[in-house]
C-alpha positions as CSV (number, residue, x, y, z in Angstrom):
1,M,-89.1,-27.4,10.4
2,E,-86.1,-27.9,12.6
3,E,-88.4,-28.8,15.4
4,V,-90.1,-31.4,12.8
5,R,-87.1,-33.5,11.9
6,A,-85.8,-33.6,15.6
7,T,-89.1,-34.6,16.9
8,A,-89.4,-37.4,13.8
9,A,-85.9,-38.5,14.6
10,W,-86.3,-38.5,18.6
11,V,-89.2,-41.5,17.0
12,A,-87.4,-43.4,14.9
13,G,-84.5,-44.0,18.1
14,Q,-88.4,-44.9,20.2
15,S,-90.0,-47.2,17.4
16,S,-91.4,-50.4,17.5
17,H,-94.1,-50.8,15.2
18,V,-92.0,-49.3,12.2
19,I,-87.9,-49.6,11.9
20,V,-86.0,-47.3,9.5
21,D,-83.9,-50.0,7.5
22,S,-80.2,-48.3,7.0
23,E,-79.6,-51.0,3.5
24,G,-82.5,-49.6,2.6
25,I,-82.4,-46.3,2.0
26,E,-78.8,-47.1,0.8
27,K,-80.2,-49.5,-1.8
28,V,-83.1,-46.7,-2.8
29,V,-80.2,-44.2,-2.8
30,E,-77.9,-46.0,-5.6
31,T,-80.6,-46.4,-7.4
32,I,-82.3,-43.3,-7.9
33,G,-78.7,-41.6,-9.1
34,D,-79.1,-38.7,-10.1
35,K,-82.8,-39.1,-11.7
36,I,-85.1,-37.4,-8.7
37,P,-87.6,-34.6,-10.9
38,Q,-87.3,-30.8,-10.1
39,I,-90.7,-30.3,-8.7
40,E,-93.7,-30.0,-11.2
41,W,-96.3,-28.1,-10.2
42,D,-99.9,-28.7,-11.8
43,F,-98.8,-31.1,-14.9
44,E,-102.0,-32.4,-15.5
45,G,-103.7,-29.3,-15.3
46,I,-105.9,-30.6,-12.1
47,H,-104.9,-26.7,-10.4
48,Y,-106.1,-22.7,-10.2
49,F,-103.5,-20.8,-11.9
50,D,-103.5,-16.9,-12.7
51,G,-100.0,-16.0,-11.9
52,G,-101.4,-13.5,-9.4
53,P,-103.1,-13.4,-5.7
54,L,-106.4,-15.4,-6.7
55,T,-104.3,-18.2,-6.9
56,V,-102.5,-17.7,-3.8
57,Q,-106.4,-17.6,-1.8
58,Y,-107.2,-21.0,-3.9
59,L,-104.0,-23.0,-2.5
60,L,-104.8,-21.8,0.8
61,V,-108.4,-23.0,0.9
62,L,-106.9,-26.3,-0.8
63,D,-104.5,-27.3,1.7
64,A,-107.2,-26.5,4.4
65,L,-109.1,-29.0,2.5
66,N,-106.4,-31.4,1.3
67,F,-106.7,-34.3,3.6
68,C,-108.6,-38.0,4.3
69,F,-109.9,-39.1,1.5
70,W,-109.8,-42.9,1.5
71,P,-112.9,-43.6,3.2
72,D,-114.7,-42.7,-0.1
73,E,-112.9,-45.3,-2.7
74,D,-114.4,-42.6,-5.6
75,L,-112.8,-39.3,-3.7
76,S,-109.4,-38.2,-5.0
77,Y,-106.7,-35.2,-4.5
78,D,-107.7,-34.4,-8.3
79,H,-111.4,-34.2,-7.3
80,L,-110.5,-31.3,-4.5
81,A,-108.1,-30.0,-6.8
82,S,-110.1,-29.4,-9.5
83,G,-113.4,-28.5,-7.9
84,L,-112.4,-25.9,-6.7
85,K,-110.4,-25.3,-9.7
86,A,-114.1,-24.8,-11.6
87,A,-116.0,-23.1,-8.6
88,L,-113.1,-20.1,-8.9
89,K,-112.9,-20.0,-12.8
90,N,-117.1,-19.7,-12.7
91,D,-117.1,-17.3,-9.2
92,K,-114.0,-15.5,-8.9
93,S,-115.6,-14.4,-5.2
94,V,-116.1,-17.9,-4.2
95,F,-113.4,-18.1,-1.9
96,D,-113.6,-14.4,-0.1
97,A,-113.0,-14.0,3.6
98,D,-116.5,-13.0,4.5
99,R,-117.9,-16.3,2.2
100,L,-115.9,-18.6,3.8
101,Q,-117.4,-18.1,7.0
102,K,-120.8,-19.7,5.4
103,F,-120.2,-22.3,3.9
104,T,-122.5,-25.2,4.9
105,G,-121.8,-28.9,4.2
106,P,-124.3,-28.8,1.1
107,E,-122.7,-26.2,-0.5
108,L,-119.6,-28.1,-0.3
109,R,-120.7,-30.5,-1.9
110,E,-122.6,-28.9,-4.3
111,L,-119.3,-26.8,-5.5
112,L,-116.8,-30.3,-6.1
113,K,-120.2,-31.6,-7.5
114,W,-120.2,-34.2,-5.1
115,P,-123.0,-36.6,-5.2
116,R,-122.5,-37.5,-1.5
117,P,-121.5,-36.6,2.3
118,L,-117.6,-36.0,1.7
119,P,-115.2,-37.7,4.3
120,L,-115.2,-35.9,7.2
121,E,-117.3,-33.2,6.0
122,G,-118.1,-31.4,9.5
123,E,-114.6,-30.5,9.6
124,R,-113.8,-29.7,6.0
125,I,-117.0,-27.1,7.2
126,R,-114.9,-26.1,10.3
127,L,-111.6,-25.3,8.1
128,L,-113.1,-22.9,5.8
129,H,-115.0,-20.9,8.1
130,E,-111.9,-21.1,10.7
131,V,-109.8,-19.5,7.4
132,G,-112.3,-17.4,6.4
133,F,-111.9,-16.1,10.1
134,E,-108.9,-15.6,10.8
135,L,-108.4,-14.0,6.4
136,E,-110.6,-11.5,7.9
137,R,-109.5,-10.9,11.1
138,S,-105.6,-10.7,10.4
139,F,-104.9,-10.3,6.7
140,G,-107.5,-8.4,5.6
141,G,-109.1,-11.5,4.0
142,K,-105.7,-11.8,1.7
143,A,-104.0,-15.3,1.9
144,C,-101.1,-13.2,-0.1
145,N,-101.1,-10.8,2.7
146,L,-100.2,-14.1,5.1
147,V,-97.5,-14.7,2.7
148,D,-96.1,-11.5,1.7
149,S,-95.7,-11.0,6.1
150,C,-93.0,-14.2,6.0
151,G,-90.2,-12.3,4.0
152,K,-90.3,-15.0,1.9
153,S,-89.1,-17.5,4.6
154,A,-91.2,-20.9,4.4
155,A,-90.4,-21.5,8.0
156,K,-92.4,-18.2,8.8
157,L,-94.6,-18.8,6.6
158,V,-95.4,-22.8,8.6
159,A,-95.1,-21.0,11.9
160,T,-97.4,-17.9,11.0
161,I,-100.3,-20.5,10.0
162,T,-99.5,-22.6,12.7
163,S,-99.6,-20.1,15.1
164,H,-103.0,-18.4,13.6
165,F,-105.4,-21.2,12.3
166,P,-105.8,-24.3,14.7
167,G,-106.7,-26.5,12.1
168,F,-103.1,-26.9,10.9
169,R,-101.4,-27.6,13.8
170,D,-100.3,-31.2,13.1
171,H,-98.9,-32.5,15.8
172,A,-99.4,-35.7,18.5
173,I,-97.9,-36.9,21.4
174,Y,-96.0,-39.8,21.9
175,K,-94.5,-41.6,24.7
176,G,-94.5,-38.1,26.8
177,R,-93.3,-36.1,24.5
178,Q,-95.1,-33.5,21.5
179,V,-94.3,-35.0,17.9
180,F,-94.3,-32.1,15.2
181,F,-95.1,-33.1,11.5
182,Y,-97.5,-29.5,9.8
183,K,-97.7,-31.6,7.2
184,R,-100.7,-28.9,5.5
185,A,-98.4,-26.1,6.2
186,Q,-95.7,-27.3,4.6
187,I,-97.6,-28.2,1.8
188,F,-99.0,-25.0,1.5
189,A,-94.9,-23.6,1.1
190,A,-94.2,-25.9,-1.3
191,D,-97.3,-25.8,-3.3
192,L,-96.7,-21.8,-3.5
193,Y,-92.9,-22.6,-4.7
194,G,-94.5,-25.5,-7.2
195,A,-97.3,-23.1,-9.3
196,F,-95.1,-19.9,-9.0
197,K,-91.7,-21.6,-10.0
198,G,-90.1,-19.6,-7.2
199,Q,-91.1,-16.8,-8.2
200,T,-93.0,-13.8,-6.5
201,Y,-95.6,-15.5,-3.5
202,G,-92.9,-18.8,-3.8
203,E,-90.2,-17.2,-3.5
204,F,-88.8,-18.5,-0.3
205,H,-85.1,-18.4,0.3
206,D,-85.3,-21.4,2.9
207,I,-87.7,-24.1,0.3
208,S,-84.7,-26.4,1.9
209,S,-86.2,-26.2,4.7
210,V,-89.6,-28.1,4.2
211,T,-89.4,-31.4,5.4
212,I,-91.5,-34.1,3.5
213,F,-95.6,-34.4,3.5
214,A,-96.3,-37.3,5.8
215,D,-99.6,-38.5,4.7
216,Y,-100.8,-42.3,3.6
217,I,-98.9,-43.0,0.4
218,V,-95.1,-41.7,1.1
219,P,-94.6,-44.3,4.4
220,A,-96.3,-46.8,1.8
221,M,-94.1,-46.3,-1.1
222,L,-91.3,-46.6,1.0
223,R,-92.5,-49.8,2.6
224,Q,-92.3,-51.1,-0.5
225,L,-88.9,-49.5,-1.5
226,G,-87.3,-51.8,1.5
227,V,-86.9,-48.1,3.4
228,L,-89.5,-48.5,5.6
229,K,-90.1,-52.2,7.7
230,Y,-93.4,-53.4,10.1
231,S,-94.2,-55.4,12.4
232,S,-96.1,-58.3,12.3
233,K,-98.9,-56.5,13.9
234,L,-99.2,-53.4,11.8
235,A,-98.2,-55.3,8.5
236,S,-101.5,-57.3,9.3
237,I,-103.4,-54.2,10.0
238,I,-102.6,-52.5,6.9
239,G,-103.3,-55.8,5.4
240,Y,-106.8,-56.8,5.9
241,N,-107.9,-52.2,5.8
242,G,-107.8,-52.2,9.4
243,V,-107.6,-48.2,11.2
244,I,-105.3,-47.1,13.0
245,A,-106.2,-44.4,15.3
246,S,-105.1,-41.0,15.2
247,G,-102.3,-40.2,17.1
248,S,-101.7,-43.9,17.9
249,E,-98.0,-45.4,18.9
250,E,-98.0,-47.0,15.2
251,E,-99.4,-43.7,13.6
252,V,-96.9,-41.7,15.0
253,E,-94.1,-44.2,14.2
254,L,-95.9,-44.2,10.6
255,R,-95.4,-40.7,9.3
256,A,-92.4,-40.1,11.7
257,C,-89.8,-42.5,10.5
258,S,-90.9,-41.6,6.9
259,I,-89.8,-37.8,7.5
260,Y,-86.6,-38.8,9.3
261,A,-86.1,-41.5,6.1
262,V,-86.5,-39.6,3.9
263,E,-83.7,-36.9,5.7
264,K,-81.3,-39.4,5.8
265,M,-81.9,-40.6,1.5
266,K,-81.5,-36.5,1.2
267,D,-78.3,-36.9,3.4
268,L,-76.8,-40.1,1.6
269,I,-77.8,-38.6,-2.0
270,R,-75.5,-35.5,-0.8
271,V,-72.4,-37.2,0.3
272,K,-72.7,-39.8,-3.0
273,T,-73.6,-37.2,-6.0
274,G,-72.6,-33.9,-4.3
275,K,-76.1,-32.6,-5.1
276,Q,-78.4,-30.9,-3.3
277,V,-81.7,-32.4,-3.1
278,L,-85.0,-30.6,-1.5
279,S,-87.9,-32.6,0.6
280,V,-90.2,-31.3,-1.8
281,E,-88.5,-33.2,-4.4
282,L,-88.2,-36.6,-3.3
283,D,-91.9,-35.9,-2.0
284,L,-93.0,-35.2,-5.1
285,W,-91.0,-38.8,-6.7
286,L,-92.8,-41.1,-3.4
287,W,-95.8,-39.5,-4.0
288,A,-95.9,-39.9,-7.7
289,F,-94.8,-44.0,-7.6
290,G,-97.1,-44.6,-5.2
291,V,-100.8,-42.9,-6.8
292,Q,-99.5,-45.0,-10.1
293,S,-99.8,-48.0,-8.0
294,P,-102.7,-49.5,-7.6
295,S,-101.4,-52.5,-5.4
296,L,-100.3,-50.2,-3.5
297,Q,-100.9,-50.9,0.5
298,H,-101.2,-47.8,2.9
299,H,-102.7,-47.2,6.6
300,R,-105.9,-46.1,7.0
301,T,-106.4,-43.2,9.4
302,L,-109.6,-40.8,10.3
303,S,-107.5,-37.7,10.7
304,I,-107.8,-33.8,9.5
305,Y,-104.3,-33.0,9.4
306,Y,-103.5,-35.6,5.8
């Protein structure tokens, strides 16, 4: 995750479409004080949890598919999480590695009780096949073995996932330099941490190394809070719901500047309050407010990474 932080900071220093506003960070930190919530996973009961390996398997499948809902205005993360939960409660073997490799688009839709093709449906099926194949080849078919192999290190878990599963290799080229995000790999570590409350499969001695999960909602919330400023061109594109290409300068800046801004927020909170705040806590705080704001305008990018 140090590569994520370092390359995000470099982009923020080069950025022309998105600017991190230091005064905006100061104001937000003053407003927050010590009100950052402790991470609470599954507060709405939409996720599967049984306290054991099956939950780990569920979370890996969930995070393999956790991207790009916006093209379908009725579809949301809640539909995905609760649909997978219902499928697993109905059939405990539904996410076995061999079965993941055989899924079709219509079968996934049926599993989620969704009446029409999913956004980027072909990519979702490809990723399910990839997860099933690699789990079977390298981890005895079990996501819990993958987690166990990482010695309670979130950083090693992210590195292991991104080395074994190409669909989790979330990076881009910006002005000739490789920039790393690893959103879905990091959120898998955070989901484990939250679901298991920092114990057993969710125990990581370095959970503080995880950054925020650069997506649609977090940049929009940071902009609303005055932490991010957009160029007039970018603001206009977002204002009329235009599509921003995956890997474009604008898209990379939106995500990288969000990571950099939250890192600066963390540093300032620590200086002002003496409190060590986790990125996962700040991300949850920003995301929770964002999804409750129906007027929030986010950027639109067709991507398998978020």
